[in-house]
N, C-alpha and C positions, 0 to 999 in steps of 0.2 A: 127404785121405789118412787111412787107418786105420793108426795107428802103435802098435806094441807096444814098450814100454820094458822092457829086460832088468831082472831083479830086482837086479842089481848097480848100477843107476843110481838116483839119488835121485828120489823121487816128485815133488818140487817141480820137477823138470825139465819136467814136463808143461806148466807155465805158460809156458814158452818156445816152445812149439809152437802158437801161436795160429793158428786156422783149420783145425786138424786134430783128428780124434778120436784121443785118446791114452789108452791103457790100460796099466797096469803088469802084468807077469807075475803077481804075487800077486793083483791085483784080478781077473784072469781066472781065478784058481784053479789056476794052473799052476806055483806055486812049487816049487822043488827038482827040476824036470824037467831031464833032460840035454839038451844042445843039439840033438841029432838029433830026439828026441821033441818038444821044444819047437817046432822049426821045422816038423815034420810037423803039429802041432796048429794052428800059426799060419798055415800055408801058404794056406788058403782063407778065413781070417777077417780077415787083415791085409794091408796093402800093403807095409809096411816094418817091419823089426825093427831097433831102435836099441840098440847095445851098446858096451861098451868091451873086449870079449873079442876080442883080436887073434888068438887061436889058432883062433877059429871058422872063419876062412878056410881054414886048412890042414886042419882036422878034417872039414869038411862040403863036399859037392859042392852048390853053390848054383845052378849053371846050369840045372838042371831044376826049379827051384822057381817058384812063383807069387809068392813074397814076395821083396822086395829087402832088402838088409842095408846099414845104415850103421854103420860102426865109428868111434867117437870115439877119437882118439889123444891122450891128455892125461896130465899128470903124476900125476893121481889120478882117482878117480871121485866126488870131492866136487863139490858144486854150483858153487862158485866157480871150479874148474878147468874145468868143462864149459860154463858159460854163455858164455864168449867164442867157443865153436865153434858156437853155435846159429844165428847168422846164416847161416853156411855150410850148416848142416843145412837151414834153410828153403829156401835156393836149390837144394840137391840134391833136395829133396822135389818140386820143380816139374817135374823131368825124369827122375827115376830110373825104371828099367824093371824088371819082374819078373825075378828071377834075377840082377840086377846087384848088385855089391858096391862100395861107395864108402867109402874111408877118409878121414877128415877130421882132419888134424893140427892 
């Protein structure tokens, strides 16, 4: 899977997604883009967008997208708060479909 990490996530989270191509929003040159524009850019280049932005679901119509979204629900966006969720993320990445949104608490 080609995974795009939102810029609010720690870059070191990439190490937790072994077996996938993982790029951060800043590495892609898309830092400071609004969610709608970011998803439009990512739609045909990535399979999954990984974020902690729970508002994204309400703000964007994702059903007509080629990209799936995984929302991490954690106490913070720090690495130590997110690492425990990564096993679930790996499992979700095996079956997630385009336009699908999965929240991982």
